[in-house]
DRENRONU-26799 format. One line per 3 residues: for each residue z, y, x of N, C-alpha, C. Coordinates in nm, 2 decimals, always signed. Atoms other than C-alpha are relative to their C-alpha. Layout:
% DRENRONU-26799
Z Y X Z Y X Z Y X ~ ...;
***
This chain:
% DRENRONU-26799
+0.08 -0.05 +0.11 +2.81 +1.25 -1.53 -0.15 -0.04 +0.02 ~ +0.13 +0.04 -0.01 +2.46 +1.11 -1.60 -0.10 +0.12 +0.00 ~ +0.09 -0.11 -0.01 +2.15 +1.32 -1.52 -0.04 +0.06 -0.14;
+0.04 -0.05 +0.13 +2.05 +1.34 -1.89 +0.11 +0.08 -0.06 ~ -0.11 -0.08 +0.06 +2.40 +1.46 -1.98 +0.00 +0.14 +0.06 ~ +0.00 -0.13 -0.06 +2.37 +1.74 -1.73 -0.11 +0.09 -0.06;
+0.11 -0.07 +0.06 +2.03 +1.84 -1.87 +0.04 +0.06 -0.14 ~ -0.05 -0.04 +0.13 +2.19 +1.86 -2.22 +0.09 +0.12 +0.02 ~ -0.09 -0.11 -0.02 +2.47 +2.08 -2.09 -0.07 +0.13 +0.04;
+0.08 -0.12 -0.04 +2.22 +2.32 -1.93 -0.06 +0.06 -0.13 ~ +0.07 -0.06 +0.11 +2.05 +2.36 -2.26 +0.09 +0.07 -0.10 ~ -0.09 -0.08 +0.08 +2.36 +2.50 -2.42 +0.02 +0.14 +0.05;
-0.01 -0.14 -0.06 +2.31 +2.81 -2.21 -0.04 +0.11 -0.10 ~ +0.04 -0.10 +0.11 +2.17 +2.97 -2.53 -0.14 +0.02 -0.02 ~ +0.15 -0.03 +0.03 +1.84 +3.09 -2.67 -0.05 +0.08 +0.12;
+0.06 -0.07 -0.12 +1.61 +3.19 -2.39 -0.08 +0.12 -0.04 ~ +0.09 -0.12 +0.02 +1.43 +3.52 -2.35 -0.10 +0.01 +0.10 ~ +0.11 -0.01 -0.09 +1.10 +3.58 -2.19 +0.03 +0.11 +0.10;
-0.03 -0.10 -0.11 +1.11 +3.77 -1.86 -0.14 +0.04 +0.06 ~ +0.12 -0.04 -0.07 +0.82 +3.98 -1.72 +0.05 +0.07 +0.13 ~ -0.03 -0.06 -0.14 +0.80 +4.12 -1.36 -0.06 +0.14 +0.01;
+0.07 -0.12 -0.02 +0.63 +4.44 -1.44 +0.09 +0.11 +0.06 ~ -0.08 -0.11 -0.05 +0.93 +4.65 -1.35 +0.06 -0.03 +0.14 ~ -0.06 +0.04 -0.13 +1.00 +4.48 -1.02 -0.09 +0.07 +0.11;
+0.07 -0.06 -0.11 +0.91 +4.64 -0.69 +0.02 -0.09 +0.12 ~ -0.01 +0.08 -0.12 +0.84 +4.47 -0.36 +0.11 +0.05 +0.09 ~ -0.11 -0.04 -0.10 +1.13 +4.47 -0.10 -0.07 +0.06 +0.12;
+0.05 -0.06 -0.13 +1.09 +4.66 +0.23 +0.03 -0.11 +0.10 ~ -0.01 +0.11 -0.10 +1.02 +4.38 +0.48 +0.02 +0.06 +0.14 ~ -0.02 -0.04 -0.13 +1.14 +4.42 +0.83 -0.13 +0.00 +0.08;
+0.13 -0.01 -0.07 +0.86 +4.53 +1.07 -0.04 -0.13 +0.07 ~ +0.05 +0.12 -0.06 +0.65 +4.24 +1.17 +0.04 -0.13 -0.07 ~ -0.05 +0.12 +0.06 +0.83 +3.99 +0.94 -0.09 -0.03 -0.12;
+0.09 +0.04 +0.12 +0.59 +3.80 +0.70 +0.08 -0.01 -0.13 ~ -0.06 +0.02 +0.13 +0.66 +3.79 +0.33 +0.01 -0.15 -0.03 ~ -0.01 +0.14 +0.04 +0.75 +3.47 +0.16 -0.14 -0.06 -0.03;
+0.13 +0.06 +0.03 +0.40 +3.42 +0.03 -0.09 -0.01 +0.12 ~ +0.07 +0.01 -0.13 +0.25 +3.50 +0.37 +0.04 -0.13 +0.08 ~ -0.05 +0.12 -0.07 +0.47 +3.23 +0.52 -0.06 -0.13 -0.06;
+0.06 +0.12 +0.07 +0.35 +2.98 +0.26 -0.15 -0.02 +0.03 ~ +0.14 +0.00 -0.03 -0.01 +3.07 +0.32 -0.02 -0.05 +0.15 ~ +0.01 +0.05 -0.13 +0.04 +3.01 +0.69 +0.03 -0.15 +0.01;
-0.04 +0.14 +0.01 +0.20 +2.67 +0.61 -0.11 -0.08 -0.08 ~ +0.11 +0.06 +0.08 -0.08 +2.59 +0.36 +0.05 -0.08 -0.12 ~ -0.05 +0.08 +0.11 +0.15 +2.43 +0.10 +0.12 +0.07 -0.06;
-0.11 -0.05 +0.07 +0.42 +2.52 -0.15 +0.08 -0.12 -0.07 ~ -0.08 +0.11 +0.05 +0.71 +2.30 -0.25 +0.07 +0.03 -0.13 ~ -0.06 -0.02 +0.13 +0.82 +2.26 -0.61 +0.12 -0.10 -0.02;
-0.11 +0.08 +0.04 +1.16 +2.13 -0.71 -0.02 -0.06 -0.14 ~ +0.02 +0.06 +0.13 +1.14 +1.88 -1.00 +0.12 -0.09 -0.03 ~ -0.11 +0.08 +0.05 +1.42 +1.72 -1.20 -0.05 -0.15 -0.01;
+0.03 +0.14 +0.02 +1.42 +1.34 -1.18 +0.03 -0.04 -0.15 ~ -0.04 +0.06 +0.14 +1.42 +1.14 -1.51 +0.00 +0.10 -0.11 ~ +0.01 -0.10 +0.10 +1.30 +1.42 -1.73 -0.13 -0.01 -0.08;
+0.12 +0.02 +0.07 +1.04 +1.28 -1.96 -0.02 +0.11 -0.11 ~ +0.13 +0.04 -0.06 +0.77 +1.39 -2.03 -0.04 +0.09 +0.12 ~ +0.03 -0.10 -0.10 +0.80 +1.66 -1.76 -0.01 -0.06 +0.14;
+0.01 +0.06 -0.13 +0.87 +1.44 -1.45 +0.07 -0.13 -0.01 ~ -0.06 +0.13 -0.02 +0.93 +1.07 -1.41 -0.08 -0.07 +0.10 ~ +0.07 +0.08 -0.11 +0.85 +0.88 -1.09 -0.13 +0.06 +0.05;
+0.12 -0.07 -0.06 +0.60 +1.14 -0.96 -0.11 +0.03 -0.10 ~ +0.10 -0.03 +0.10 +0.41 +1.18 -1.29 +0.07 +0.09 -0.11 ~ -0.05 -0.08 +0.11 +0.44 +1.42 -1.58 -0.06 +0.14 -0.01;
+0.06 -0.13 +0.02 +0.36 +1.76 -1.72 +0.03 +0.10 +0.12 ~ -0.03 -0.10 -0.10 +0.54 +1.96 -1.45 -0.06 -0.04 +0.14 ~ +0.07 +0.04 -0.12 +0.37 +1.76 -1.17 -0.14 +0.07 -0.01;
+0.13 -0.06 +0.02 +0.03 +1.87 -1.31 +0.01 +0.15 +0.00 ~ -0.01 -0.14 +0.00 +0.16 +2.22 -1.37 +0.02 +0.06 +0.14 ~ -0.02 -0.04 -0.14 +0.28 +2.25 -1.01 -0.13 +0.00 +0.08;
+0.13 +0.01 -0.07 -0.06 +2.13 -0.88 -0.09 +0.11 -0.04 ~ +0.09 -0.11 +0.05 -0.24 +2.39 -1.10 +0.05 +0.13 +0.06 ~ -0.05 -0.12 -0.06 -0.01 +2.67 -0.98 -0.04 +0.01 +0.14;
+0.03 -0.01 -0.14 -0.05 +2.58 -0.62 -0.15 +0.02 +0.02 ~ +0.14 -0.02 -0.01 -0.43 +2.56 -0.66 -0.04 +0.15 -0.02 ~ +0.02 -0.14 +0.03 -0.43 +2.91 -0.81 +0.04 +0.09 +0.11;
-0.04 -0.07 -0.11 -0.25 +3.03 -0.51 -0.07 -0.03 +0.13 ~ +0.08 +0.05 -0.12 -0.49 +2.86 -0.27 +0.09 -0.09 +0.09 ~ -0.09 +0.08 -0.08 -0.22 +2.62 -0.15 +0.00 -0.14 -0.06;
-0.02 +0.14 +0.04 -0.14 +2.25 -0.17 +0.14 -0.01 -0.05 ~ -0.13 +0.02 +0.06 +0.15 +2.13 -0.38 +0.07 -0.11 +0.06 ~ -0.08 +0.12 -0.04 +0.43 +1.92 -0.24 +0.13 +0.01 -0.09;
-0.10 +0.02 +0.10 +0.73 +1.80 -0.44 +0.14 -0.04 +0.06 ~ -0.14 +0.03 -0.04 +1.11 +1.78 -0.40 +0.07 -0.04 -0.12 ~ -0.07 +0.05 +0.11 +1.25 +1.56 -0.67 +0.15 -0.01 +0.03;
-0.14 +0.00 -0.02 +1.62 +1.57 -0.72 +0.07 -0.03 -0.14 ~ -0.08 +0.03 +0.12 +1.90 +1.46 -0.96 +0.08 +0.13 -0.04 ~ -0.08 -0.11 +0.05 +2.07 +1.73 -1.17 +0.14 -0.01 +0.05;
-0.14 +0.00 -0.04 +2.41 +1.84 -1.05 +0.09 +0.03 -0.12 ~ -0.09 -0.02 +0.11 +2.71 +1.93 -1.26 -0.04 +0.11 -0.09 ~ +0.04 -0.10 +0.08 +2.57 +2.25 -1.39 -0.12 +0.07 +0.06;
+0.12 -0.07 -0.04 +2.27 +2.48 -1.37 +0.02 +0.09 +0.12 ~ -0.03 -0.08 -0.12 +2.44 +2.71 -1.12 -0.01 -0.08 +0.13 ~ +0.01 +0.09 -0.12 +2.47 +2.42 -0.88 -0.14 -0.03 +0.04;
+0.14 +0.03 -0.03 +2.11 +2.33 -0.92 -0.07 +0.12 +0.07 ~ +0.06 -0.12 -0.06 +2.00 +2.69 -0.84 +0.05 +0.02 +0.14 ~ -0.05 -0.01 -0.14 +2.22 +2.70 -0.53 -0.06 -0.11 +0.09;
+0.05 +0.11 -0.08 +2.10 +2.36 -0.41 -0.15 +0.00 +0.02 ~ +0.14 +0.01 +0.00 +1.74 +2.39 -0.49 -0.08 +0.13 +0.02 ~ +0.08 -0.13 -0.01 +1.65 +2.76 -0.47 +0.05 +0.08 +0.12;
-0.03 -0.10 -0.10 +1.86 +2.98 -0.24 +0.08 -0.05 +0.12 ~ -0.07 +0.05 -0.12 +2.07 +2.76 -0.01 -0.04 -0.13 +0.06 ~ +0.03 +0.13 -0.04 +1.98 +2.40 +0.00 +0.11 -0.10 -0.03;
-0.10 +0.10 +0.04 +2.16 +2.08 -0.08 +0.09 -0.04 +0.11 ~ -0.10 +0.04 -0.10 +2.47 +1.97 +0.10 -0.04 -0.13 +0.07 ~ +0.04 +0.13 -0.06 +2.30 +1.63 +0.16 -0.11 +0.02 +0.10;
+0.09 -0.03 -0.10 +2.05 +1.81 +0.38 -0.14 +0.03 -0.04 ~ +0.13 -0.03 +0.04 +1.74 +1.86 +0.17 -0.01 +0.13 -0.07 ~ +0.02 -0.12 +0.08 +1.59 +2.17 +0.01 +0.03 +0.12 +0.09;
+0.04 -0.02 +0.13 +1.57 +2.43 -0.09 -0.15 -0.01 -0.02 ~ +0.14 +0.00 +0.03 +1.23 +2.42 -0.27 -0.05 +0.15 +0.00 ~ +0.06 -0.14 +0.01 +1.00 +2.73 -0.28 +0.01 +0.04 -0.14;
-0.01 -0.04 +0.14 +0.99 +2.72 -0.66 +0.07 -0.12 -0.07 ~ -0.07 +0.10 +0.08 +1.22 +2.53 -0.90 -0.06 +0.01 -0.14 ~ +0.05 +0.00 +0.14 +1.07 +2.43 -1.24 +0.10 -0.04 -0.10;
-0.08 +0.04 +0.12 +1.23 +2.37 -1.58 +0.14 +0.07 +0.01 ~ -0.12 -0.08 +0.00 +1.49 +2.65 -1.54 +0.01 +0.08 -0.13 ~ -0.02 -0.08 +0.12 +1.63 +2.81 -1.86 -0.02 +0.14 +0.03;
+0.02 -0.14 -0.02 +1.50 +3.16 -1.89 +0.10 +0.07 -0.09 ~ -0.12 -0.04 +0.08 +1.83 +3.29 -2.01 +0.08 +0.11 +0.07 ~ -0.06 -0.12 -0.06 +1.99 +3.63 -1.95 +0.14 -0.02 +0.06;
-0.13 +0.03 -0.06 +2.35 +3.51 -1.89 -0.02 -0.08 +0.13 ~ +0.02 +0.07 -0.12 +2.22 +3.26 -1.64 -0.06 +0.09 +0.12 ~ +0.05 -0.09 -0.10 +2.02 +3.53 -1.46 +0.12 +0.09 +0.06;
-0.11 -0.09 -0.04 +2.33 +3.76 -1.45 +0.10 -0.08 +0.09 ~ -0.09 +0.07 -0.07 +2.54 +3.48 -1.31 -0.05 -0.05 +0.14 ~ +0.06 +0.05 -0.13 +2.30 +3.40 -1.02 -0.09 +0.11 +0.06;
+0.07 -0.12 -0.06 +2.20 +3.73 -0.84 -0.09 -0.04 +0.12 ~ +0.08 +0.04 -0.11 +2.05 +3.53 -0.55 -0.13 -0.06 -0.04 ~ +0.12 +0.07 +0.06 +1.78 +3.39 -0.78 -0.07 +0.09 -0.09;
+0.08 -0.07 +0.10 +1.49 +3.53 -0.97 -0.06 -0.11 -0.10 ~ +0.04 +0.09 +0.10 +1.42 +3.35 -1.30 -0.11 +0.07 -0.08 ~ +0.12 -0.07 +0.06 +1.08 +3.42 -1.46 -0.10 -0.10 -0.05;
+0.12 +0.08 +0.04 +0.75 +3.29 -1.60 +0.03 -0.12 -0.09 ~ -0.02 +0.11 +0.10 +0.85 +3.09 -1.91 -0.13 -0.06 -0.04 ~ +0.13 +0.07 +0.03 +0.59 +2.83 -1.99 +0.01 -0.10 -0.11;
-0.01 +0.10 +0.12 +0.74 +2.61 -2.27 +0.13 +0.04 -0.07 ~ -0.12 -0.02 +0.08 +0.99 +2.65 -2.55 +0.04 -0.14 -0.06 ~ -0.05 +0.13 +0.04 +1.19 +2.34 -2.61 +0.09 +0.01 -0.12;
-0.08 +0.00 +0.12 +1.36 +2.25 -2.93 +0.07 -0.14 -0.02 ~ -0.05 +0.13 +0.04 +1.59 +1.98 -3.07 -0.07 -0.04 -0.13 ~ +0.08 +0.04 +0.11 +1.39 +1.78 -3.32 +0.04 -0.13 -0.06;
-0.02 +0.12 +0.07 +1.40 +1.49 -3.56 -0.14 -0.06 -0.04 ~ +0.12 +0.08 +0.04 +1.13 +1.22 -3.60 +0.04 -0.10 -0.11 ~ -0.04 +0.09 +0.10 +1.13 +1.01 -3.91 -0.12 -0.09 -0.04;
+0.09 +0.09 +0.06 +0.95 +0.71 -4.06 -0.04 +0.04 -0.14 ~ +0.04 -0.05 +0.13 +0.75 +0.84 -4.35 +0.01 -0.10 -0.11 ~ -0.01 +0.10 +0.10 +0.77 +0.51 -4.53 +0.14 -0.01 -0.05;
-0.14 +0.01 +0.03 +1.15 +0.53 -4.53 +0.06 +0.13 -0.04 ~ -0.05 -0.14 +0.03 +1.21 +0.91 -4.54 -0.13 +0.08 -0.02 ~ +0.12 -0.07 +0.02 +0.90 +1.06 -4.70 +0.02 +0.16 +0.00;
-0.02 -0.15 +0.00 +1.06 +1.41 -4.73 +0.14 +0.02 +0.05 ~ -0.13 -0.04 -0.05 +1.35 +1.58 -4.55 +0.02 +0.15 +0.00 ~ -0.03 -0.14 +0.01 +1.45 +1.92 -4.68 +0.13 +0.03 +0.08;
-0.12 -0.01 -0.08 +1.79 +1.87 -4.51 +0.04 -0.13 +0.04 ~ -0.04 +0.13 -0.06 +1.98 +1.60 -4.33 +0.05 -0.10 -0.10 ~ -0.05 +0.10 +0.10 +2.11 +1.45 -4.65 -0.10 -0.10 -0.04;
+0.11 +0.10 +0.02 +1.77 +1.27 -4.68 +0.02 -0.12 +0.08 ~ -0.03 +0.11 -0.09 +1.90 +1.05 -4.40 +0.13 -0.08 -0.03 ~ -0.13 +0.06 +0.04 +2.22 +0.95 -4.57 -0.01 -0.15 -0.01;
+0.00 +0.15 +0.00 +2.30 +0.58 -4.50 -0.10 -0.07 +0.08 ~ +0.11 +0.06 -0.08 +2.00 +0.53 -4.27 +0.04 +0.00 +0.15 ~ -0.02 +0.00 -0.14 +2.02 +0.43 -3.90 -0.08 +0.11 +0.07;
+0.06 -0.11 -0.08 +1.94 +0.72 -3.66 +0.02 -0.03 +0.15 ~ -0.01 +0.01 -0.15 +1.86 +0.68 -3.29 +0.01 +0.13 +0.06 ~ -0.02 -0.12 -0.07 +1.99 +0.95 -3.06 +0.05 -0.03 +0.14;
-0.06 +0.03 -0.13 +2.05 +0.97 -2.69 +0.15 +0.03 +0.01 ~ -0.14 -0.02 -0.01 +2.41 +0.93 -2.60 +0.04 +0.13 +0.08 ~ -0.05 -0.12 -0.07 +2.60 +1.25 -2.49 -0.11 +0.10 +0.01;
+0.11 -0.10 +0.00 +2.30 +1.47 -2.58 +0.03 +0.11 -0.10 ~ -0.01 -0.11 +0.09 +2.26 +1.80 -2.75 -0.03 -0.04 -0.14 ~ +0.04 +0.05 +0.13 +2.09 +1.63 -3.04 +0.12 -0.08 -0.06;
-0.11 +0.08 +0.05 +2.38 +1.38 -3.07 +0.12 +0.09 -0.04 ~ -0.12 -0.09 +0.03 +2.65 +1.66 -3.06 -0.03 +0.07 -0.13 ~ +0.03 -0.07 +0.12 +2.47 +1.85 -3.33 +0.01 -0.09 -0.13;
+0.00 +0.09 +0.12 +2.43 +1.54 -3.56 +0.15 -0.05 -0.02 ~ -0.13 +0.04 +0.02 +2.79 +1.43 -3.50 +0.08 +0.10 -0.09 ~ -0.07 -0.10 +0.07 +2.92 +1.76 -3.63 -0.07 +0.05 -0.13;
+0.08 -0.05 +0.11 +2.65 +1.82 -3.90 +0.07 -0.05 -0.13 ~ -0.06 +0.03 +0.13 +2.78 +1.84 -4.26 +0.13 -0.06 +0.00 ~ -0.14 +0.05 -0.01 +3.14 +1.78 -4.16 +0.01 -0.14 +0.05;
-0.01 +0.13 -0.06 +3.06 +1.46 -3.97 -0.06 -0.11 -0.09 ~ +0.04 +0.09 +0.11 +2.88 +1.30 -4.27 -0.09 -0.11 +0.06 ~ +0.10 +0.10 -0.05 +2.63 +1.11 -4.04 +0.05 -0.07 +0.12;
-0.05 +0.05 -0.12 +2.85 +1.01 -3.76 -0.01 -0.16 +0.01 ~ +0.00 +0.14 -0.01 +2.87 +0.64 -3.85 -0.14 -0.06 +0.00 ~ +0.14 +0.05 +0.00 +2.49 +0.62 -3.87 -0.07 +0.01 +0.13;
+0.06 -0.03 -0.12 +2.42 +0.73 -3.52 +0.01 -0.12 +0.10 ~ +0.00 +0.10 -0.10 +2.31 +0.47 -3.27 -0.04 +0.07 +0.14 ~ +0.00 -0.09 -0.12 +2.36 +0.62 -2.92 -0.03 -0.07 +0.13;
+0.01 +0.08 -0.13 +2.27 +0.35 -2.66 -0.12 +0.05 +0.08 ~ +0.11 -0.04 -0.08 +1.95 +0.53 -2.55 +0.03 +0.12 +0.09 ~ -0.03 -0.10 -0.10 +1.94 +0.75 -2.25 -0.08 +0.13 -0.01;
+0.07 -0.12 +0.02 +1.68 +1.00 -2.36 -0.08 -0.01 -0.13 ~ +0.07 +0.00 +0.13 +1.47 +1.10 -2.66 -0.12 -0.09 -0.01 ~ +0.11 +0.09 +0.00 +1.17 +0.90 -2.55 +0.04 -0.14 -0.04;
-0.04 +0.13 +0.03 +1.37 +0.58 -2.57 +0.05 -0.01 -0.15 ~ -0.03 +0.00 +0.14 +1.51 +0.68 -2.91 -0.12 +0.00 -0.09 ~ +0.12 +0.00 +0.07 +1.16 +0.75 -3.03 -0.06 -0.14 +0.00;
+0.05 +0.14 -0.01 +1.06 +0.40 -2.90 +0.07 -0.09 -0.11 ~ -0.07 +0.08 +0.10 +1.33 +0.25 -3.13 -0.06 +0.02 -0.14 ~ +0.06 -0.03 +0.13 +1.18 +0.43 -3.42 -0.14 -0.06 -0.02;
+0.13 +0.06 +0.00 +0.83 +0.31 -3.33 +0.01 -0.15 -0.03 ~ -0.02 +0.15 +0.02 +0.96 -0.05 -3.33 +0.06 -0.03 -0.13 ~ -0.05 +0.03 +0.13 +1.11 -0.01 -3.67 +0.15 -0.03 +0.00;
-0.14 +0.04 -0.01 +1.47 -0.05 -3.55 +0.09 +0.11 -0.07 ~ -0.07 -0.11 +0.07 +1.58 +0.29 -3.71 -0.09 +0.07 -0.09 ~ +0.08 -0.08 +0.09 +1.46 +0.52 -3.98 -0.04 +0.14 +0.05;
+0.02 -0.14 -0.05 +1.48 +0.84 -3.77 +0.05 +0.00 +0.15 ~ -0.04 -0.02 -0.14 +1.52 +0.95 -3.41 +0.01 +0.15 +0.03 ~ -0.02 -0.14 -0.03 +1.65 +1.27 -3.27 +0.00 +0.02 +0.16;
+0.01 -0.03 -0.14 +1.60 +1.43 -2.93 -0.08 +0.13 +0.02 ~ +0.08 -0.12 -0.03 +1.40 +1.71 -2.76 -0.14 -0.02 -0.06 ~ +0.13 +0.01 +0.06 +1.07 +1.79 -2.93 -0.10 -0.06 +0.09;
+0.09 +0.05 -0.10 +0.88 +1.72 -2.61 +0.01 -0.15 +0.02 ~ -0.03 +0.15 -0.02 +1.04 +1.37 -2.58 -0.06 -0.07 -0.12 ~ +0.04 +0.07 +0.12 +0.96 +1.28 -2.94 -0.16 +0.01 -0.01;
+0.15 -0.02 +0.01 +0.60 +1.42 -2.94 -0.07 -0.09 +0.10 ~ +0.07 +0.08 -0.10 +0.51 +1.25 -2.61 +0.00 -0.15 -0.03 ~ -0.01 +0.15 +0.04 +0.61 +0.91 -2.76 -0.07 -0.02 -0.13;
+0.04 +0.02 +0.13 +0.51 +0.95 -3.12 -0.12 +0.09 -0.05 ~ +0.10 -0.09 +0.04 +0.26 +1.23 -3.13 -0.13 -0.06 -0.04 ~ +0.13 +0.05 +0.05 -0.06 +1.16 -3.33 +0.01 -0.12 -0.08;
-0.02 +0.13 +0.08 +0.09 +0.85 -3.50 +0.03 +0.05 -0.15 ~ -0.02 -0.05 +0.14 +0.05 +0.92 -3.88 +0.11 -0.06 -0.07 ~ -0.11 +0.07 +0.06 +0.34 +0.69 -3.96 +0.13 +0.09 +0.00;
-0.12 -0.07 -0.03 +0.59 +0.95 -3.84 -0.02 +0.15 -0.01 ~ -0.01 -0.15 +0.00 +0.68 +1.32 -3.90 +0.10 +0.04 +0.10 ~ -0.09 -0.06 -0.10 +0.83 +1.53 -3.63 +0.03 +0.14 -0.03;
-0.03 -0.14 +0.04 +1.01 +1.85 -3.72 +0.13 +0.05 +0.07 ~ -0.13 -0.05 -0.06 +1.28 +2.08 -3.57 +0.12 -0.05 -0.08 ~ -0.13 +0.04 +0.07 +1.63 +1.96 -3.65 +0.04 +0.11 -0.09;
-0.03 -0.10 +0.10 +1.73 +2.14 -3.97 +0.14 +0.06 +0.02 ~ -0.13 -0.06 -0.03 +2.02 +2.32 -3.80 -0.03 +0.14 +0.04 ~ +0.04 -0.14 -0.01 +1.98 +2.70 -3.82 +0.02 +0.05 +0.14;
-0.03 -0.07 -0.13 +2.14 +2.80 -3.49 -0.08 -0.05 +0.11 ~ +0.08 +0.05 -0.11 +1.91 +2.58 -3.28 -0.15 +0.00 -0.03 ~ +0.14 +0.01 +0.05 +1.58 +2.63 -3.47 -0.09 +0.06 +0.10;
+0.09 -0.07 -0.09 +1.44 +2.87 -3.21 -0.01 -0.06 +0.14 ~ +0.00 +0.07 -0.13 +1.52 +2.65 -2.91 +0.03 +0.09 +0.12 ~ -0.02 -0.08 -0.13 +1.51 +2.78 -2.55 -0.12 -0.01 +0.08;
+0.12 +0.00 -0.09 +1.24 +2.87 -2.30 +0.04 -0.05 +0.14 ~ -0.02 +0.04 -0.14 +1.21 +2.71 -1.96 -0.11 +0.06 +0.09 ~ +0.09 -0.07 -0.09 +1.04 +2.87 -1.66 +0.03 -0.04 +0.15;
+0.00 +0.02 -0.14 +1.05 +2.91 -1.28 +0.12 +0.08 +0.06 ~ -0.09 -0.07 -0.08 +1.30 +3.02 -1.02 -0.03 +0.00 +0.15 ~ +0.02 -0.02 -0.15 +1.26 +3.15 -0.66 +0.12 +0.08 +0.05;
-0.10 -0.09 -0.06 +1.49 +3.33 -0.42 -0.02 +0.14 -0.05 ~ +0.00 -0.14 +0.05 +1.58 +3.68 -0.53 -0.09 +0.09 +0.08 ~ +0.08 -0.09 -0.09 +1.40 +3.84 -0.23 -0.14 -0.04 +0.01;
+0.14 +0.05 -0.01 +1.08 +3.64 -0.28 -0.08 +0.06 -0.11 ~ +0.07 -0.07 +0.11 +0.93 +3.90 -0.51 -0.15 -0.02 +0.00 ~ +0.14 +0.02 -0.01 +0.58 +3.86 -0.38 -0.04 -0.14 -0.05;
+0.03 +0.13 +0.05 +0.59 +3.49 -0.45 +0.02 -0.01 -0.15 ~ -0.03 +0.00 +0.15 +0.74 +3.55 -0.80 -0.12 +0.06 -0.07 ~ +0.11 -0.07 +0.06 +0.46 +3.79 -0.88 -0.13 -0.08 +0.00;
+0.12 +0.09 -0.01 +0.19 +3.55 -0.75 +0.01 -0.12 -0.10 ~ -0.02 +0.11 +0.09 +0.34 +3.26 -0.95 -0.02 +0.05 -0.15 ~ +0.01 -0.06 +0.13 +0.37 +3.48 -1.26 -0.15 +0.02 -0.04;
+0.15 -0.03 +0.03 +0.00 +3.59 -1.23 -0.07 -0.14 -0.02 ~ +0.06 +0.13 +0.01 -0.10 +3.22 -1.18 +0.03 -0.06 -0.14 ~ -0.04 +0.05 +0.13 +0.10 +3.12 -1.49 -0.08 +0.07 -0.11;
+0.07 -0.08 +0.10 -0.06 +3.40 -1.69 -0.15 -0.06 -0.01 ~ +0.13 +0.05 +0.00 -0.40 +3.27 -1.59 -0.02 -0.14 -0.06 ~ +0.01 +0.13 +0.06 -0.33 +2.91 -1.68 +0.02 +0.01 -0.16;
-0.02 -0.02 +0.14 -0.21 +3.03 -2.02 -0.12 +0.06 -0.07 ~ +0.11 -0.07 +0.06 -0.50 +3.26 -2.09 -0.13 -0.08 -0.01 ~ +0.13 +0.07 +0.00 -0.78 +3.02 -2.00 +0.02 -0.14 -0.06;
-0.02 +0.13 +0.07 -0.63 +2.72 -2.19 +0.04 -0.12 +0.08 ~ -0.03 +0.12 -0.09 -0.54 +2.50 -1.89 +0.15 -0.04 -0.03 ~ -0.14 +0.04 +0.02 -0.16 +2.52 -1.97 +0.01 -0.08 -0.13;
+0.00 +0.08 +0.12 -0.22 +2.41 -2.33 -0.06 -0.14 +0.02 ~ +0.07 +0.13 -0.02 -0.45 +2.13 -2.21 +0.09 -0.10 +0.07 ~ -0.08 +0.10 -0.07 -0.20 +1.98 -1.97 +0.11 -0.05 -0.09;
-0.10 +0.05 +0.09 +0.06 +1.97 -2.24 -0.06 -0.10 -0.10 ~ +0.07 +0.09 +0.09 -0.19 +1.82 -2.48 -0.03 -0.14 +0.05 ~ +0.03 +0.13 -0.06 -0.27 +1.54 -2.24 +0.13 -0.09 -0.01;
-0.13 +0.08 +0.01 +0.10 +1.44 -2.27 +0.04 -0.01 -0.15 ~ -0.02 +0.00 +0.15 +0.07 +1.47 -2.66 +0.11 +0.10 -0.04 ~ -0.10 -0.10 +0.03 +0.31 +1.77 -2.65 -0.06 +0.13 -0.05;
+0.06 -0.12 +0.05 +0.23 +2.07 -2.86 +0.05 +0.12 +0.08 ~ -0.03 -0.11 -0.08 +0.22 +2.40 -2.68 -0.05 +0.13 -0.07 ~ +0.04 -0.13 +0.05 +0.21 +2.76 -2.79 +0.06 +0.11 +0.10;
-0.05 -0.10 -0.09 +0.26 +3.09 -2.59 +0.14 +0.03 -0.02 ~ -0.14 -0.02 +0.00 +0.62 +3.15 -2.51 +0.03 +0.15 -0.03;
***
């Protein structure tokens, strides 16, 4: 299974819900044993797990979540280090490999894993992990060439027109089944992610492109030739939130990261780092 396929599968976990830490209490540490945050302060750095090939969040050491990790680390008075990895078969495997146990190939775990769905069923299925601090709400979206599709009240506006969509993606699955399969023959699926599909639209190869909103905006955002809107499918309109994960007993670290994330949101730095990637951001 390709990494982008696994990411899509994770996103089917359902609509995400924001989680706060106000009701959590610190664990009783053994006498003389430093807390997670104290150990990190002694070390002077904090390691963030980042998914490989996840534009615009992380590709080859650059992206929104690289900047986010650096900002969080600075807020904690630490230096950021990174542990990039390829997605496994499902999100439960990723949490095991990158948060609470470590990978069977010998690396990890990270101190904080980014881009984790803030989803109640996922939390319940992973009691060794604390999922918290949502910082972005992702959606499935459609971009269109306004000269070819000036208005789109529903998908019928695309009837007969070529549509670029990543193969084996959530956007693709939704479009294949939409309106009883009416658009199946129009879908061109050779692209590996939504940024590539958006590139085909920019080059004029297709009339529309589907993918994650962040992918489409990072490629086409600000170009007046194109409109980008949530895919007009009711059950996916609200999308899903992504946040952070740490070990379940790392409550002090979770509280510190949550506080740092709140600060980045309140002073505008979180919105600014998304804006630099041409991705729209609003409080989750």
